[in-house]
Biopython code that builds the backbone (N, CA, C, O; Angstrom):
import numpy as np
from Bio.PDB.StructureBuilder import StructureBuilder

atoms = [
    (1, "MET", "N", (9.839, -4.347, 5.000)),
    (1, "MET", "CA", (9.560, -3.493, 5.156)),
    (1, "MET", "C", (8.810, -2.943, 5.243)),
    (1, "MET", "O", (7.805, -3.608, 4.992)),
    (2, "LYS", "N", (8.423, -1.249, 5.657)),
    (2, "LYS", "CA", (7.190, -0.784, 6.351)),
    (2, "LYS", "C", (6.637, 0.681, 6.399)),
    (2, "LYS", "O", (7.180, 1.673, 6.886)),
    (3, "TYR", "N", (4.864, 0.528, 5.484)),
    (3, "TYR", "CA", (4.773, 1.625, 4.909)),
    (3, "TYR", "C", (3.342, 2.523, 6.029)),
    (3, "TYR", "O", (2.259, 2.010, 6.312)),
    (4, "PRO", "N", (3.680, 3.495, 6.324)),
    (4, "PRO", "CA", (3.010, 4.370, 7.191)),
    (4, "PRO", "C", (1.598, 4.070, 6.536)),
    (4, "PRO", "O", (1.639, 3.446, 5.475)),
    (5, "VAL", "N", (0.399, 4.419, 7.011)),
    (5, "VAL", "CA", (-0.885, 4.012, 6.538)),
    (5, "VAL", "C", (-2.162, 5.272, 7.235)),
    (5, "VAL", "O", (-2.133, 5.588, 8.425)),
    (6, "ALA", "N", (-2.875, 5.669, 6.556)),
    (6, "ALA", "CA", (-3.909, 6.265, 7.319)),
    (6, "ALA", "C", (-5.363, 5.370, 7.491)),
    (6, "ALA", "O", (-5.958, 5.037, 6.466)),
    (7, "LEU", "N", (-5.720, 5.124, 8.379)),
    (7, "LEU", "CA", (-6.845, 3.691, 8.675)),
    (7, "LEU", "C", (-8.225, 4.909, 9.216)),
    (7, "LEU", "O", (-8.083, 5.507, 10.283)),
    (8, "VAL", "N", (-9.162, 5.082, 8.566)),
    (8, "VAL", "CA", (-9.830, 5.560, 9.239)),
    (8, "VAL", "C", (-11.775, 4.950, 9.303)),
    (8, "VAL", "O", (-12.212, 4.406, 8.289)),
    (9, "PRO", "N", (-12.268, 5.045, 9.948)),
    (9, "PRO", "CA", (-13.507, 4.359, 10.483)),
    (9, "PRO", "C", (-14.778, 5.045, 9.062)),
    (9, "PRO", "O", (-14.842, 6.240, 8.773)),
    (10, "THR", "N", (-15.667, 3.912, 8.372)),
    (10, "THR", "CA", (-16.215, 4.798, 8.128)),
    (10, "THR", "C", (-17.752, 4.033, 8.324)),
    (10, "THR", "O", (-17.858, 3.139, 9.163)),
    (11, "ASP", "N", (-18.706, 4.373, 7.645)),
    (11, "ASP", "CA", (-19.893, 3.912, 7.905)),
    (11, "ASP", "C", (-20.609, 2.398, 7.773)),
    (11, "ASP", "O", (-21.603, 1.891, 8.293)),
    (12, "GLU", "N", (-19.374, 1.831, 6.599)),
    (12, "GLU", "CA", (-19.355, 0.684, 6.258)),
    (12, "GLU", "C", (-18.135, -0.163, 6.337)),
    (12, "GLU", "O", (-17.890, -0.998, 5.466)),
    (13, "GLY", "N", (-17.408, 0.026, 7.309)),
    (13, "GLY", "CA", (-16.048, -0.624, 8.086)),
    (13, "GLY", "C", (-14.530, 0.361, 8.195)),
    (13, "GLY", "O", (-14.429, 1.554, 8.483)),
    (14, "PHE", "N", (-14.179, 0.036, 8.081)),
    (14, "PHE", "CA", (-12.522, 1.141, 7.370)),
    (14, "PHE", "C", (-12.177, 0.869, 6.242)),
    (14, "PHE", "O", (-12.329, -0.107, 5.508)),
    (15, "SER", "N", (-11.353, 2.497, 6.106)),
    (15, "SER", "CA", (-10.875, 2.769, 4.571)),
    (15, "SER", "C", (-9.123, 3.237, 4.863)),
    (15, "SER", "O", (-8.845, 4.269, 5.473)),
    (16, "VAL", "N", (-8.380, 2.571, 4.479)),
    (16, "VAL", "CA", (-7.071, 2.696, 4.354)),
    (16, "VAL", "C", (-6.697, 3.054, 3.363)),
    (16, "VAL", "O", (-7.103, 2.669, 2.266)),
    (17, "SER", "N", (-5.636, 4.064, 3.634)),
    (17, "SER", "CA", (-4.743, 4.154, 2.512)),
    (17, "SER", "C", (-3.213, 4.889, 2.392)),
    (17, "SER", "O", (-3.155, 5.822, 3.193)),
    (18, "CYS", "N", (-2.063, 4.738, 1.676)),
    (18, "CYS", "CA", (-1.142, 4.901, 1.760)),
    (18, "CYS", "C", (-0.292, 6.001, 1.217)),
    (18, "CYS", "O", (0.331, 5.992, 0.156)),
    (19, "PRO", "N", (-0.367, 7.016, 2.171)),
    (19, "PRO", "CA", (0.003, 8.783, 1.902)),
    (19, "PRO", "C", (1.064, 8.080, 0.931)),
    (19, "PRO", "O", (0.938, 8.349, -0.264)),
    (20, "GLY", "N", (2.313, 7.027, 1.384)),
    (20, "GLY", "CA", (3.499, 7.832, 0.168)),
    (20, "GLY", "C", (3.474, 6.999, -1.134)),
    (20, "GLY", "O", (4.535, 6.876, -1.746)),
    (21, "LEU", "N", (2.394, 6.441, -1.591)),
    (21, "LEU", "CA", (2.030, 5.728, -2.443)),
    (21, "LEU", "C", (0.637, 5.757, -2.959)),
    (21, "LEU", "O", (-0.260, 4.915, -2.990)),
    (22, "PRO", "N", (0.765, 7.322, -3.461)),
    (22, "PRO", "CA", (-0.454, 7.939, -4.599)),
    (22, "PRO", "C", (-1.229, 7.054, -5.045)),
    (22, "PRO", "O", (-0.804, 6.109, -5.709)),
    (23, "GLY", "N", (-2.689, 7.247, -4.703)),
    (23, "GLY", "CA", (-3.628, 6.289, -5.279)),
    (23, "GLY", "C", (-4.010, 4.676, -4.857)),
    (23, "GLY", "O", (-4.611, 3.698, -5.302)),
    (24, "CYS", "N", (-3.288, 5.079, -3.779)),
    (24, "CYS", "CA", (-2.950, 3.268, -3.483)),
    (24, "CYS", "C", (-3.693, 2.963, -2.163)),
    (24, "CYS", "O", (-3.261, 3.139, -1.024)),
    (25, "TRP", "N", (-4.761, 2.527, -2.493)),
    (25, "TRP", "CA", (-6.160, 2.381, -0.440)),
    (25, "TRP", "C", (-6.402, 1.230, -1.017)),
    (25, "TRP", "O", (-6.092, 0.654, -2.060)),
    (26, "SER", "N", (-7.381, 0.932, 0.436)),
    (26, "SER", "CA", (-8.167, -0.362, -0.175)),
    (26, "SER", "C", (-9.313, -0.036, 1.115)),
    (26, "SER", "O", (-9.699, 1.087, 1.441)),
    (27, "GLN", "N", (-9.659, -1.124, 1.632)),
    (27, "GLN", "CA", (-10.910, -1.275, 2.753)),
    (27, "GLN", "C", (-11.060, -2.321, 3.106)),
    (27, "GLN", "O", (-10.378, -3.318, 2.865)),
    (28, "GLY", "N", (-12.281, -2.173, 3.922)),
    (28, "GLY", "CA", (-12.138, -3.515, 5.063)),
    (28, "GLY", "C", (-13.571, -3.669, 6.050)),
    (28, "GLY", "O", (-13.221, -3.284, 7.166)),
    (29, "ALA", "N", (-15.078, -4.084, 6.096)),
    (29, "ALA", "CA", (-15.296, -4.288, 7.085)),
    (29, "ALA", "C", (-14.334, -4.491, 8.455)),
    (29, "ALA", "O", (-14.989, -4.515, 9.497)),
    (30, "THR", "N", (-13.481, -4.579, 8.544)),
    (30, "THR", "CA", (-12.884, -4.657, 10.000)),
    (30, "THR", "C", (-11.670, -4.049, 9.835)),
    (30, "THR", "O", (-11.250, -3.823, 8.701)),
    (31, "GLU", "N", (-11.000, -3.729, 10.893)),
    (31, "GLU", "CA", (-9.637, -2.849, 10.760)),
    (31, "GLU", "C", (-8.453, -4.155, 10.418)),
    (31, "GLU", "O", (-7.760, -3.984, 9.415)),
    (32, "GLU", "N", (-8.273, -5.189, 11.082)),
    (32, "GLU", "CA", (-7.706, -6.532, 10.625)),
    (32, "GLU", "C", (-7.755, -6.783, 8.984)),
    (32, "GLU", "O", (-6.810, -6.993, 8.224)),
    (33, "GLU", "N", (-9.364, -6.679, 8.655)),
    (33, "GLU", "CA", (-9.104, -6.397, 6.788)),
    (33, "GLU", "C", (-8.735, -5.766, 5.950)),
    (33, "GLU", "O", (-8.112, -6.066, 4.932)),
    (34, "ALA", "N", (-9.265, -4.407, 6.492)),
    (34, "ALA", "CA", (-8.414, -3.442, 6.132)),
    (34, "ALA", "C", (-7.557, -3.481, 5.743)),
    (34, "ALA", "O", (-7.335, -3.729, 4.558)),
    (35, "LEU", "N", (-6.763, -3.255, 6.572)),
    (35, "LEU", "CA", (-4.905, -3.724, 7.230)),
    (35, "LEU", "C", (-4.279, -4.962, 6.000)),
    (35, "LEU", "O", (-3.207, -4.775, 5.425)),
    (36, "ALA", "N", (-5.104, -6.137, 5.757)),
    (36, "ALA", "CA", (-5.041, -6.922, 4.921)),
    (36, "ALA", "C", (-4.825, -6.404, 3.829)),
    (36, "ALA", "O", (-3.679, -6.261, 3.403)),
    (37, "ASN", "N", (-5.929, -6.014, 3.152)),
    (37, "ASN", "CA", (-6.289, -5.397, 1.995)),
    (37, "ASN", "C", (-5.525, -4.389, 1.995)),
    (37, "ASN", "O", (-5.211, -4.307, 0.808)),
    (38, "ILE", "N", (-4.931, -3.431, 2.619)),
    (38, "ILE", "CA", (-3.952, -2.462, 2.373)),
    (38, "ILE", "C", (-2.466, -3.112, 2.125)),
    (38, "ILE", "O", (-1.720, -2.612, 1.283)),
    (39, "ARG", "N", (-2.127, -4.103, 2.802)),
    (39, "ARG", "CA", (-0.978, -5.166, 2.512)),
    (39, "ARG", "C", (-1.064, -5.759, 1.594)),
    (39, "ARG", "O", (0.041, -5.984, 1.100)),
    (40, "ASP", "N", (-2.039, -6.245, 0.957)),
    (40, "ASP", "CA", (-2.063, -6.821, -0.937)),
    (40, "ASP", "C", (-1.854, -5.771, -1.985)),
    (40, "ASP", "O", (-1.068, -5.894, -2.925)),
    (41, "ALA", "N", (-2.749, -4.543, -1.715)),
    (41, "ALA", "CA", (-2.208, -3.030, -2.248)),
    (41, "ALA", "C", (-1.096, -2.490, -2.597)),
    (41, "ALA", "O", (-0.730, -1.765, -3.522)),
    (42, "ILE", "N", (-0.398, -3.192, -1.276)),
    (42, "ILE", "CA", (1.087, -2.324, -1.316)),
    (42, "ILE", "C", (1.863, -3.366, -2.597)),
    (42, "ILE", "O", (2.296, -3.332, -3.749)),
    (43, "ARG", "N", (1.744, -3.887, -1.915)),
    (43, "ARG", "CA", (2.787, -5.181, -2.579)),
    (43, "ARG", "C", (2.165, -5.546, -4.249)),
    (43, "ARG", "O", (2.848, -6.354, -4.878)),
    (44, "GLU", "N", (0.926, -4.984, -4.947)),
    (44, "GLU", "CA", (0.606, -4.601, -6.510)),
    (44, "GLU", "C", (1.199, -3.830, -6.659)),
    (44, "GLU", "O", (1.922, -3.885, -7.654)),
    (45, "TYR", "N", (1.272, -2.644, -5.786)),
    (45, "TYR", "CA", (1.440, -1.265, -6.199)),
    (45, "TYR", "C", (2.965, -1.461, -6.349)),
    (45, "TYR", "O", (3.230, -0.669, -7.253)),
    (46, "LEU", "N", (3.850, -1.918, -6.071)),
    (46, "LEU", "CA", (5.166, -1.810, -5.908)),
    (46, "LEU", "C", (5.129, -2.836, -7.304)),
    (46, "LEU", "O", (5.261, -2.552, -8.494)),
    (47, "GLU", "N", (4.976, -3.685, -6.859)),
    (47, "GLU", "CA", (5.081, -4.902, -9.311)),
    (47, "GLU", "C", (5.054, -4.365, -9.606)),
    (47, "GLU", "O", (6.077, -3.946, -10.148)),
    (48, "VAL", "N", (3.650, -3.504, -9.675)),
    (48, "VAL", "CA", (3.504, -2.184, -11.542)),
    (48, "VAL", "C", (4.347, -1.442, -11.615)),
    (48, "VAL", "O", (4.849, -1.193, -12.711)),
    (49, "ALA", "N", (4.999, -0.537, -9.874)),
    (49, "ALA", "CA", (6.115, 0.670, -10.319)),
    (49, "ALA", "C", (7.636, -0.345, -10.691)),
    (49, "ALA", "O", (8.529, 0.175, -11.360)),
    (50, "ARG", "N", (7.753, -1.519, -10.276)),
    (50, "ARG", "CA", (8.853, -2.040, -10.966)),
    (50, "ARG", "C", (8.918, -2.067, -11.975)),
    (50, "ARG", "O", (9.859, -1.600, -12.618)),
    (51, "ASP", "N", (7.591, -2.821, -12.603)),
    (51, "ASP", "CA", (7.196, -3.613, -14.055)),
    (51, "ASP", "C", (7.551, -1.695, -14.838)),
    (51, "ASP", "O", (8.326, -1.528, -15.780)),
    (52, "LEU", "N", (7.099, -1.014, -14.435)),
    (52, "LEU", "CA", (6.706, 0.403, -14.742)),
    (52, "LEU", "C", (8.265, 0.722, -15.257)),
    (52, "LEU", "O", (8.427, 0.812, -16.474)),
    (53, "ALA", "N", (9.437, 0.900, -14.361)),
    (53, "ALA", "CA", (10.359, 1.122, -14.113)),
    (53, "ALA", "C", (11.243, 1.003, -15.016)),
    (53, "ALA", "O", (11.888, 1.839, -15.649)),
    (54, "GLY", "N", (11.208, -0.664, -15.025)),
    (54, "GLY", "CA", (12.327, -1.570, -16.387)),
    (54, "GLY", "C", (13.145, -2.024, -15.149)),
    (54, "GLY", "O", (13.590, -1.310, -14.251)),
    (55, "ALA", "N", (13.223, -3.062, -15.264)),
    (55, "ALA", "CA", (14.429, -3.793, -14.252)),
    (55, "ALA", "C", (15.892, -3.646, -14.560)),
    (55, "ALA", "O", (16.682, -3.701, -13.618)),
    (56, "ALA", "N", (16.417, -3.430, -16.016)),
    (56, "ALA", "CA", (17.511, -2.667, -15.794)),
    (56, "ALA", "C", (17.679, -1.336, -15.188)),
    (56, "ALA", "O", (18.838, -0.966, -15.377)),
    (57, "TYR", "N", (16.954, -0.425, -14.504)),
    (57, "TYR", "CA", (18.078, 0.820, -14.445)),
    (57, "TYR", "C", (17.650, 0.866, -12.839)),
    (57, "TYR", "O", (17.931, 1.867, -12.181)),
    (58, "LEU", "N", (16.667, -0.731, -11.982)),
    (58, "LEU", "CA", (16.535, -0.551, -11.107)),
    (58, "LEU", "C", (17.706, -0.842, -10.018)),
    (58, "LEU", "O", (18.772, -1.369, -10.338)),
    (59, "ARG", "N", (17.345, -0.385, -8.523)),
    (59, "ARG", "CA", (18.246, -0.691, -7.787)),
    (59, "ARG", "C", (17.784, -0.329, -6.386)),
    (59, "ARG", "O", (17.189, 0.745, -6.297)),
    (60, "GLU", "N", (17.926, -0.924, -5.454)),
    (60, "GLU", "CA", (17.537, -0.664, -4.219)),
    (60, "GLU", "C", (18.389, -0.493, -2.654)),
    (60, "GLU", "O", (19.149, -1.300, -2.117)),
    (61, "VAL", "N", (18.012, 0.655, -2.253)),
    (61, "VAL", "CA", (18.724, 1.080, -1.613)),
    (61, "VAL", "C", (18.277, 1.450, 0.126)),
    (61, "VAL", "O", (17.192, 1.978, 0.373)),
    (62, "ASP", "N", (19.004, 1.187, 0.933)),
    (62, "ASP", "CA", (18.416, 0.616, 2.849)),
    (62, "ASP", "C", (18.277, 1.675, 2.964)),
    (62, "ASP", "O", (19.243, 2.251, 2.463)),
    (63, "VAL", "N", (17.346, 2.567, 3.501)),
    (63, "VAL", "CA", (17.311, 4.019, 4.500)),
    (63, "VAL", "C", (16.768, 3.508, 5.743)),
    (63, "VAL", "O", (15.834, 2.708, 5.800)),
    (64, "ALA", "N", (17.279, 3.911, 6.564)),
    (64, "ALA", "CA", (17.644, 3.710, 8.302)),
    (64, "ALA", "C", (16.751, 5.246, 8.795)),
    (64, "ALA", "O", (16.705, 5.581, 9.979)),
]
sb = StructureBuilder()
sb.init_structure("model")
sb.init_model(0)
sb.init_chain("A")
sb.init_seg("    ")
for serial, (resi, resn, name, xyz) in enumerate(atoms, 1):
    if name == "N":
        sb.init_residue(resn, " ", resi, " ")
    sb.init_atom(name, np.array(xyz, "f"), 0.0, 1.0, " ", f" {name:<3s}", serial, name[0])
structure = sb.get_structure()
């Protein structure tokens, strides 16, 4: 699964967010660290979203 992210240089390193997942953002001292951190943030975001939705009602669809 791929998600677009916005990677922005800052004075401290890089800020990164996932526009498709409101409130999902992270940062890192390097570009590589910021991208690794947003991967973790996206996984955690989706896990919480699944828990809140309730497993009985969830379905998955492929989007091509």
